[in-house]
N, C-alpha and C positions, 0 to 999 in steps of 0.2 A: 353492712351496707346492702341495700336491696338490689336485686338484679336489674331493676329498671334504672336506678341511679347509676350503677356500673355501666350499663349500656349507654346512657347519656354521656357519661364522662369519657368512656373509651372510644366511642364511635368516631369523634374527630381525629383521635390518634391513629386508628386503623385506616381511615380514609386518607389521612396525610401520607401514610406509608404507601398505600396503593397508588396515589397520585405521583409521588416521587419515583416509585419503581417504574410506573408506566412511562414517565417522561424520560428516565434514564434509558429504558429499553428503546424507545423511539430514537433517542439521540445516538445510540450505538448503531442502529440501522442506518441512520443518516450518515454517520461517519464512515461506515463500511461502504455504502454506495459511493460516497465522495472519493474514497481511496481507490475503489475499483475504476472509477472514471479517470483518476490521476494516472493509474497504471496504463490505461488505454492511450491517454495523451502522451505519456512517457515513451511508449513503444512507437507511436506515430511520429514523435519528435526525432527518434533514431532514424526511422525510415526516411523522413524528410531532411535529414542531415542538419537539423536545427540544434546545433551544439549549445547555443546559449540557453535554449529552453530545457534541454536535457540537464545541463549543469544547474539550472535554477531549481530543479527538484531535489538536488542533493544538499544535505545538511553540511555544514562546515566540517563536521567530524566524520563524514561519510567514509566508509570502507567497503569496497566491493571486489568481487572476484569473478569477472566475466570468464566464460569458458575459453575464450580466445587468448587469454593472457596466462603466463606461467605463474604469476603471483598476484596477490591482492593489490589493489591500488587505492589511494585516497583521492579526494577531489582535486588535489594538485596534479595528479597524473591523468585526470579525466579528459582534458583537451587532446593530449597525445593519443589516447585510446580512440576517441571519437574521430580524430583526423585520419587515423590509420584505417579504421574499419567502417566508418560512416562518413567518408569524405564527400560524397555526392548524394543528392536525393535519389531515391529509388522508387519503384512503383509496386512493390510487393504488397499484397493484402495480408492481413493477419486476423486471427480470431483467438480470443482468450477464453480458456475453459477454466473457470474458477474451481479451485480444489479446496480452499479453506482460508478463513481469516479469523484472527483473534485480535480484539481490541481490549487492552487492559490499561485503563488510565490514559497516559500520554504516549503509549507505545502500541503499535499494531504490527502484526506479521501477516503477510499474504503469501499463499502458495498458489501457483497456477501453471497450467500447461499452455503453451502458445503454439499455434499452427501458423506457419507462414511459408508461402511458396511451396517448395518440396520438403521443407523441414518441420521438425517438431522439437520443442524444447521444454524444459522445466525451469521455472523461475521462483525464487524466494526473495522477497523484499521486506525489510524491516523499516517502519516509519516511526518518526517521533514528532510529537506536537510541541512546537515552540510558541512563543507569544504571537508571532506573525503567521502561523499556520502550520501545516503538516509538511515534513521534509523526509526524504529517504535517508536513513541512517546507514543502511547496509544492504547488500544484495549478493546473490550468487545465481548463476544459471548453469545448466548442463544440457547437452543434447539428450533427447529422450531415446535412449538406447533400447528400451523395452517395448517400443511401438512397432 
């Protein structure tokens, strides 16, 4: 086969790969930005004592371990946790410092440092994509002792 014929036959194949790869890359960026916005909404909902909104982010299989609790809790223990530690709206400001995100298929993990009032913390959240959107599957936070 001549090189000209090979070029004509293979060009659509390589263009197809390039287009698919570019679309997937843009999609990952869009998903990443959406999840970072969800994280900000999630923290804001805690500050505002909007328990319903906080719980709406959690997957039915959620398991989290906030630093204020002695053990991990599921979604069923979430309302008790929120009522104890976020009973009333507050006015503290916060800032998220993104440390990393990985999106692989229907799973994403985010690490960030949060600055609020006089405190600093580290947070890790794992998200899962379901048919109806992205939900938090798990999480853990700790005070930032190294700051």
